[in-house]
C-alpha positions as a printed Julia matrix, in Angstrom:
438×3 Matrix{Float64}:
 -43.86  26.53  72.2
 -41.93  26.25  75.51
 -41.98  29.29  77.87
 -38.83  30.87  79.28
 -37.95  29.87  82.8
 -34.98  29.63  85.16
 -34.88  26.07  85.59
 -32.26  23.79  83.76
 -33.1   22.13  80.61
 -31.32  19.04  79.13
 -31.33  17.69  75.61
 -29.72  14.29  74.6
 -28.43  13.61  71.02
 -25.25  13.79  69.12
 -23.55  17.26  69.55
 -21.46  19.02  66.89
 -19.77  22.42  67.35
 -16.63  24.24  66.41
 -13.8   25.84  68.54
 -11.68  26.65  65.21
 -11.62  27.05  61.54
 -11.3   23.29  60.14
  -9.39  24.63  57.12
  -6.44  25.61  59.35
  -6.53  23.6   62.56
  -6.93  19.92  62.74
  -9.53  18.79  65.14
 -11.29  21.91  65.14
 -14.69  20.56  66.14
 -16.06  18.79  69.11
 -18.31  15.65  68.49
 -20.15  13.8   71.0
 -22.07  10.85  69.41
 -23.99  10.23  72.59
 -24.0   13.94  74.0
 -25.82  16.13  76.49
 -26.63  19.88  76.25
 -27.39  21.52  79.37
 -29.08  24.91  79.29
 -29.74  27.26  82.08
 -31.41  30.7   82.01
 -31.16  30.74  78.32
 -27.61  30.12  78.04
 -25.37  27.01  77.64
 -24.28  25.55  80.93
 -22.36  22.55  79.71
 -21.88  20.4   76.51
 -20.35  16.93  76.52
 -20.69  13.27  76.69
 -24.03  12.09  78.25
 -22.22   9.5   80.34
 -20.1   12.29  81.82
 -22.6   14.88  82.37
 -26.06  13.3   83.14
 -25.12  12.59  86.8
 -24.63  16.27  87.4
 -28.01  17.18  86.55
 -30.21  18.67  89.23
 -32.78  16.18  90.52
 -36.03  16.23  88.66
 -34.67  17.53  85.27
 -36.2   15.84  82.38
 -34.05  15.04  79.46
 -35.33  15.68  76.11
 -34.31  12.94  74.06
 -33.17  13.67  70.42
 -31.64  10.34  69.7
 -30.43   9.61  66.19
 -30.31  13.34  65.59
 -27.55  16.09  65.63
 -27.7   19.19  67.91
 -25.62  22.17  66.48
 -25.54  25.75  66.95
 -28.09  27.62  65.24
 -27.19  28.73  61.62
 -26.19  32.35  61.05
 -27.2   34.19  57.96
 -24.95  37.3   57.43
 -26.63  38.91  54.52
 -30.3   38.98  53.84
 -33.08  41.31  52.81
 -36.49  40.81  54.58
 -38.31  43.17  52.38
 -37.47  40.93  49.38
 -39.38  38.02  50.67
 -42.26  38.37  48.44
 -40.14  38.9   45.18
 -37.95  35.81  45.62
 -37.48  33.94  42.41
 -38.1   37.02  40.17
 -36.77  36.52  36.56
 -34.0   39.15  35.41
 -31.12  39.26  33.15
 -28.8   40.88  35.75
 -28.5   42.66  39.04
 -29.21  46.28  37.97
 -32.34  45.53  35.85
 -33.41  43.28  38.64
 -33.24  46.17  41.25
 -35.2   48.4   38.92
 -37.96  46.06  37.93
 -38.65  44.06  41.16
 -36.61  45.3   44.07
 -37.48  48.99  44.38
 -41.11  48.56  43.64
 -41.34  45.9   46.27
 -39.57  47.9   48.8
 -41.84  50.9   48.38
 -44.82  49.05  50.08
 -42.8   49.13  53.33
 -43.77  52.7   53.97
 -47.04  51.07  55.42
 -45.92  49.61  58.92
 -48.77  47.19  58.8
 -47.27  45.49  55.68
 -43.84  45.75  57.12
 -44.98  43.85  60.27
 -46.93  41.17  58.33
 -43.77  40.5   56.19
 -41.34  40.58  59.17
 -43.58  37.8   60.88
 -43.51  35.45  57.8
 -39.87  36.23  57.23
 -38.97  35.21  60.75
 -41.09  32.08  60.48
 -39.04  31.04  57.43
 -35.76  31.62  59.23
 -36.7   29.61  62.27
 -38.21  26.78  59.92
 -34.76  26.43  58.29
 -32.81  26.66  61.35
 -31.47  30.21  61.36
 -31.33  31.78  64.57
 -29.42  34.96  63.93
 -29.57  36.87  60.64
 -27.88  40.39  59.47
 -30.97  41.88  57.9
 -31.43  44.71  55.44
 -34.79  46.69  55.93
 -35.8   49.38  53.55
 -35.25  53.23  53.59
 -38.19  53.61  55.97
 -37.5   53.84  59.55
 -40.91  52.13  60.12
 -39.51  49.06  58.51
 -36.89  48.73  61.06
 -39.27  49.27  63.88
 -41.52  46.53  62.5
 -38.79  44.06  62.28
 -37.15  44.53  65.67
 -40.65  44.55  67.25
 -41.2   41.19  65.67
 -37.97  39.69  66.34
 -37.91  40.84  70.1
 -41.34  39.49  70.23
 -39.78  36.06  69.73
 -36.7   36.78  71.92
 -34.21  36.43  68.78
 -30.86  37.51  68.46
 -31.0   39.78  65.3
 -29.09  42.5   63.57
 -30.79  44.93  61.22
 -30.73  48.42  59.9
 -32.36  50.92  57.75
 -31.13  51.25  54.13
 -29.46  54.6   53.21
 -29.88  55.65  49.61
 -30.04  59.34  48.35
 -29.42  59.11  44.68
 -29.74  56.81  41.7
 -32.95  55.66  43.19
 -36.78  56.21  42.63
 -38.15  59.32  44.41
 -40.36  57.0   46.49
 -37.29  55.13  47.85
 -34.78  58.07  48.47
 -33.76  59.71  51.64
 -31.47  62.53  52.03
 -27.88  62.59  53.38
 -28.85  64.55  56.46
 -32.17  62.96  57.08
 -30.96  59.34  56.48
 -28.16  60.08  59.02
 -30.57  61.42  61.73
 -33.01  58.54  61.1
 -30.05  56.04  61.56
 -29.02  57.65  64.78
 -32.4   57.63  66.14
 -32.68  53.92  65.42
 -29.38  53.25  66.88
 -30.54  54.66  70.23
 -34.0   52.95  70.01
 -32.85  49.5   69.09
 -29.08  48.76  69.41
 -28.39  46.42  72.31
 -32.06  46.56  73.27
 -32.95  43.13  74.31
 -31.17  40.98  71.88
 -31.48  43.4   68.98
 -28.35  44.81  67.38
 -28.21  47.56  64.79
 -26.31  47.74  61.46
 -25.68  50.92  59.68
 -26.68  50.01  56.08
 -25.71  52.06  53.12
 -27.37  50.12  50.29
 -24.38  50.28  48.0
 -21.91  52.96  46.73
 -23.95  53.85  43.71
 -27.09  54.75  45.55
 -25.2   57.01  48.08
 -23.82  60.59  47.49
 -20.44  61.5   48.75
 -22.19  63.57  51.5
 -24.31  60.49  52.52
 -21.14  58.41  52.47
 -19.24  60.79  54.59
 -21.94  60.97  57.2
 -22.31  57.22  57.26
 -18.57  56.75  57.99
 -18.96  59.44  60.79
 -21.84  57.29  62.19
 -19.54  54.1   61.98
 -16.89  55.97  63.94
 -19.18  57.55  66.48
 -20.88  54.21  67.24
 -17.94  51.45  66.89
 -20.09  48.76  68.5
 -22.73  48.86  65.89
 -22.39  46.77  62.89
 -22.24  48.15  59.25
 -23.48  46.31  56.09
 -23.32  46.86  52.65
 -22.78  45.39  49.09
 -19.33  45.32  47.17
 -17.94  43.97  43.97
 -20.9   41.93  43.27
 -21.34  42.28  39.46
 -18.91  43.44  36.68
 -21.41  46.11  35.25
 -21.83  47.18  38.94
 -18.14  47.59  39.38
 -17.82  49.79  36.2
 -20.64  51.93  37.35
 -18.86  52.62  40.77
 -15.58  53.52  38.84
 -17.41  56.21  37.02
 -19.11  57.54  40.12
 -16.01  57.54  42.32
 -13.1   57.69  39.97
 -10.62  58.74  42.72
 -11.04  55.48  44.33
  -8.46  52.59  43.73
 -11.12  50.07  43.88
 -14.93  49.54  44.61
 -13.95  48.56  48.12
 -11.65  51.55  48.41
 -14.81  53.74  48.22
 -16.06  52.36  51.5
 -12.48  52.58  53.02
 -12.02  56.22  52.02
 -15.09  57.05  54.25
 -13.97  55.08  57.24
 -16.43  52.26  56.85
 -13.96  49.3   57.22
 -13.61  48.23  60.7
 -14.74  45.27  63.14
 -18.35  44.41  62.58
 -18.45  45.8   59.04
 -19.71  43.08  56.65
 -19.44  43.37  52.94
 -21.84  41.19  50.83
 -20.48  39.28  47.79
 -16.85  40.36  47.38
 -16.52  38.59  44.17
 -14.49  40.98  41.92
 -11.83  42.02  44.5
  -7.97  41.94  43.97
  -5.34  41.06  46.39
  -5.07  44.53  47.73
  -8.74  44.63  48.53
  -8.55  41.0   50.23
  -5.75  42.14  52.36
  -7.46  45.28  53.48
 -10.49  43.28  54.61
  -8.26  41.06  56.68
  -6.42  44.0   58.14
  -9.23  45.87  59.37
 -11.09  42.89  60.71
 -14.09  43.44  58.27
 -15.72  40.35  56.91
 -17.25  39.04  53.59
 -20.74  37.53  53.42
 -20.58  34.95  50.63
 -23.81  34.63  48.78
 -23.63  31.6   46.37
 -27.34  31.24  45.41
 -27.72  34.93  44.63
 -24.52  34.99  42.67
 -25.47  32.19  40.51
 -29.12  33.11  40.1
 -27.89  36.74  38.75
 -25.01  35.43  36.98
 -22.8   37.77  38.92
 -19.6   35.45  39.43
 -17.88  32.92  41.62
 -16.33  33.87  45.03
 -12.82  32.82  45.3
 -12.36  30.82  48.57
  -8.74  30.0   48.07
  -7.52  33.65  47.55
  -9.81  34.71  50.5
  -8.2   32.09  52.77
  -4.73  33.21  51.52
  -5.38  36.7   52.65
  -6.88  35.5   56.06
 -10.3   37.3   55.59
 -13.1   36.65  57.87
 -15.99  35.18  55.96
 -19.35  33.45  56.27
 -22.14  32.18  54.2
 -25.2   33.99  53.42
 -28.49  33.42  51.54
 -29.03  37.06  50.31
 -32.83  36.43  49.86
 -34.52  37.77  47.58
 -31.93  37.39  44.9
 -30.89  34.13  46.84
 -33.35  31.6   45.92
 -33.63  29.77  49.35
 -33.77  30.86  53.04
 -31.97  27.42  53.76
 -28.43  27.51  54.95
 -27.91  23.72  53.98
 -29.25  24.62  50.49
 -26.63  27.73  50.48
 -23.96  25.17  51.46
 -25.03  23.11  48.45
 -24.38  25.9   46.08
 -21.08  27.06  48.03
 -19.59  23.6   47.28
 -20.39  23.93  43.67
 -18.96  27.43  43.56
 -15.84  26.46  45.12
 -15.35  23.37  42.85
 -15.77  25.7   39.72
 -13.02  28.05  41.08
 -10.78  24.99  41.5
 -10.86  24.67  45.11
 -12.67  22.29  47.69
 -15.11  22.89  50.53
 -15.38  19.95  52.96
 -18.73  19.86  54.8
 -17.12  20.4   58.12
 -15.86  23.74  56.85
 -19.31  24.72  55.45
 -20.93  23.91  58.84
 -18.18  26.1   60.62
 -18.83  29.02  58.12
 -22.47  28.78  58.96
 -21.97  28.71  62.75
 -18.75  29.72  64.61
 -17.27  31.22  61.53
 -20.21  33.56  61.13
 -20.05  34.48  64.76
 -16.39  35.41  64.54
 -17.1   37.29  61.38
 -19.55  39.38  63.24
 -17.35  39.71  66.27
 -19.92  37.92  68.28
 -17.83  34.69  69.37
 -18.64  34.28  73.04
 -22.36  35.06  72.4
 -23.51  32.93  69.71
 -22.03  30.28  67.25
 -20.88  27.49  69.62
 -21.91  25.29  72.59
 -19.11  26.96  74.78
 -20.54  27.55  78.45
 -21.9   31.01  78.61
 -23.04  31.22  74.99
 -26.68  32.03  74.28
 -28.6   28.84  74.08
 -29.55  29.16  70.22
 -29.39  25.84  68.66
 -31.02  23.39  66.0
 -31.77  19.72  65.78
 -30.9   18.05  62.76
 -32.5   14.84  61.31
 -30.28  12.83  59.05
 -33.39  10.69  58.33
 -35.74  13.6   57.33
 -36.37  12.32  53.86
 -36.37   8.78  52.47
 -33.45   9.74  50.22
 -31.33  11.1   53.16
 -32.27   8.18  55.49
 -31.24   5.8   52.71
 -27.92   7.73  52.04
 -26.93   8.52  55.79
 -27.35   4.81  56.61
 -24.28   3.99  54.43
 -22.21   6.94  55.73
 -19.01   5.77  57.67
 -17.77   9.15  58.83
 -19.22  12.57  60.32
 -17.86  14.37  57.22
 -19.86  12.02  54.86
 -22.96  12.64  56.9
 -22.63  16.33  57.05
 -21.91  16.27  53.32
 -25.13  14.47  52.75
 -27.12  16.94  54.86
 -25.57  19.82  53.07
 -26.09  18.48  49.41
 -29.5   16.78  49.95
 -30.89  18.64  52.94
 -33.54  21.51  53.0
 -36.04  22.81  55.75
 -37.16  19.21  56.53
 -33.98  18.45  58.05
 -34.61  20.97  60.87
 -36.53  18.95  63.49
 -36.65  21.81  65.91
 -35.15  25.32  66.47
 -34.19  26.85  69.84
 -33.57  30.49  70.64
 -32.36  31.65  74.06
 -33.22  28.13  75.55
 -36.79  28.25  74.16
 -38.12  26.07  71.42
 -39.36  28.31  68.62
 -39.92  25.94  65.86
 -40.83  22.16  65.71
 -41.14  20.37  62.33
 -44.72  19.57  61.64
 -46.12  22.06  64.08
 -47.58  25.5   63.42
């Protein structure tokens, strides 16, 4: 791996990044077929045509040649559970029995900080191997699970968001906190980790059914007291779950309204799934500048339902793609794009590849209110980027040779790609993964 230093680094290859949502603006992307990416002190200094920029490089700078490959901002996964790494691909007839049979018993072991540290390291290896440079991560109810995760991510210099799960009812005794205790732990963790290095904290109520009204109230108070933190939770994932929430919170207009009543809808709040929303819910997400994390592989795996891209766009919702491992069946954002495309088709809409790559990069950064920090090659952004290889497999090489447009090439990568497509991953200007090494 490269070491961090203050000198300029330069990378030649085809450059792809976005400055707007291609669903609404024509020419929303930048494409430099023979491009140069210039990095200094871990941040983007310039991105453009090689012919224009190479003469401006300081004397002695060696250019890393990625000819035939595409350099893109690193993928952003806006909803994923690191403690569920070891239970990925666990069979179950639905969400609620899956939680009871697999999720809760697996998360119990994270009371052991050594186990948490071991899983965190493997989890981060997997993210980097598939080109994910930032993720919004659920830990467990145990504060030590958060400490283990951020210790591991900071050791690698990664931009990560994570938080301790809050759950004080409808949970096994071994996985329950208390309303007051959970709030105290969360505040301690915010002070310890939020904006420490590249770490950001997410206040994390698991979902409304596993929190008492007292815990929801205290969670909303924390969200108001620390407005620059993130908030992550689940909403309207499964019809049975929605009926359960209605029983537990009969005063609420909808499942989403439960969170709204406790002051949890605001910028940097990210709601996983958002399948069974109505028009009023979608309008409220847009109005509050909250965001939806779309989890197609998880939703198909558990039979939860199909996200409605068309209605979300009509409402003007912020949204991004997410794997939702371990209900999601792959860490790869390319495989997540594959399933998102099919979900859109089944709902009667169409997702171009350009839109899917936007949702996994700049779109995710906008959803997280981190535009200007990650998600594009704009000058001053952190130099988190990946190198995509259109010839990574024999089938991809054969297919992409016949592509006559960028859209067609990206579509092939999304529908046929996996971890093998990621030739290299860079974080803060450092190479943190190279295909075939370590």
